[in-house]
N, C-alpha and C positions, 0 to 999 in steps of 0.2 A: 504494500500500500504506500503511495507517495506521501511524503511529508507535506503538511500544510504550512509549516513555518519556514520563513525566509531566513537563511543563514546570514548573520551580520559579521562574520569573521573578517572579510576584506575591509569593512569599515573600521573594525577594531584595529587592524594592522595599519590602516591609513591614519587613524588618529594617533597611534603610537609613533608612526613615522613623522607625522606633523609635529608632535611634541618634541621629538628628537631634533628635528630641523630647527625649531625655535630655540632649543637648548644650545645647539651648536652655534646659531647666530649670536646668541647672547655671549657665549664663550669667546667667539671671534671678536666681538665688540670690546669685551674686557681685555683680551690680549692686545688689541689695537691700542688701547689706552695705556697698557703696560709700558710701551716704548717711550712715553712722554718723559721729558727731562726738565728740571728747573735749574737754570743757571744764574749764578750771582754775578751781575754785571760788574766788571772791573776787578773781579776776584776779591782778595782781602781788603782792597782799598775802597771798594764800593764806587758809587756814582758821585764823584767829587771832582771839582775843578783842579786841574794840575797846577802845582806851584808856579811853573813857568809855562809859557806858550808851547803847547805840544798838541797839535790838532790831530795826531794819529794814534795817541795812546789807547783810546777805546776801540778804534778800528783794528789796531794790532791785537787787542784782546779778542775781539770778535773773529778775527781771521784764524785764531788758534782753536776755535770751537766750531762744532757742527750743529746747525739749527734745523729742526724739522717742524712741519706743521703740528700744532698742538703743544709744542714745547712752551715753557714760560720763562720769562726773564724777571729776575727780582732785582729791582733798583733799591739800594739802601743809601740814604743820604741825610744830611742835616742842613736845615735852612736853605733848601734848594727845591727844585722841581724837575719833572721829566715830562717831555712832550713828544708825542709821535707826530711827525709833520710830513709834508710833501718834499720831494727832492729839491724843488726850487726854494722852499723855506729853509731847508737844511743848508743849502749853499749860501743863503743870505744870513743865516744864524738868527732868524727871528720869525715869529708867527703870530698873527692876530687871531687866527681861527685854526688851532691845532686839531688834528684828527683825534688826539687823546691828550689829556692833561691830568697830572696828579702832583700833589705837594704834601703828602701825608708822612713822608720820611721812609716808608717802605712800600714800594709799589710793585705789584705783580702784574705783568703784561703778557697776555696769551698771544702767541704767534699763530694766528688762525688761518693763514693762507700762504701759499708759496710766493716767493718774490722778495723784493727789497723793502725793508722797514727803515725809516730814518728817525733818529731820536736826537733831541737837543735839550739843553737846560733852558728853563724859562727865566732864569735870573740874569739880569743885564751883565754882559761882559764874560760870563762863564763859557758860553758856546765859543766865543772868539778865542778864549784861552785853551780850548780843546775838549770841553765837556759836550761832546757830540759823538754819534756813532751810527754806522750803517750796518745792518744785519741782513744777510742773505739767507732766506728760509727755503729749504728743499722739501720736496714731497717725501712721504715715507717710502722707504725702499730704494732711495737714491744711493749710489755707491758711496761708501764712506771715504772721507778725506783723511789724509794722514796729518795729524797735528804735530807741530814741531816740538811743543812742550806740553805734555798731558797736564791738564789743570785739575787740581783736586777741588775746584770750586763748583763743578757740576754735580748735581745730586739727582740720581735716578729715582723716579717715583715708581715703586713696585717693579723694579728692573728685573727682567728675565732674559737670560741669554737667548739669542735668536734660534740656536739649535733646539732648545727646549720648546720654544714656541712652535717651530715647524713640526717637531715630533708630535706634540699634542694635537695639532691640526690634522696631521696625517692619521693618527689613531682615531680621532673623532670622525673624520670622513670615511675611513675604512669601516667603522662601526655602522655608520649611517647606510652606506651602500650595502652592507651585509644584511641589515634589517629590511631594507626596501626589497631586495631581490629574493631573500629567503622567505620573508613573511608573506 
């Protein structure tokens, strides 16, 4: 005698597979944020006007670091400010309408897209003395640059070696494909 009940096993497997896909997506999002780094601008000296005119001191610091999308810069300073400005305002060392402004003594700025970011001090005369910086931000996965002097001033946030990240992703994707095709 034929069964009158419809079997829902395929739907059960589909919902399990969907749940696993959502879990893997969440894990990949988490692993993507694992690679973010916070860097202390200027190293131990912070964001401070050089004692003598030296308009490359912060660009030299920036050139020794690798910046990627979603990294953050921490500007630490006393009686000063930090402004993100256009290239033209950077060259002129002044801005009446900065893209970003802060003067709270400890500013964290998120590098939210690839390309060049221009920073200057908002205090009169400080930019002309060298308190300015250009940061080049790369997409995630860009080939690493070799730093001349590894700086202990960068702090990894939830740092995980790339090999571990790739291994975890491979295991998760293998598990997913096994469940989809076996179920």
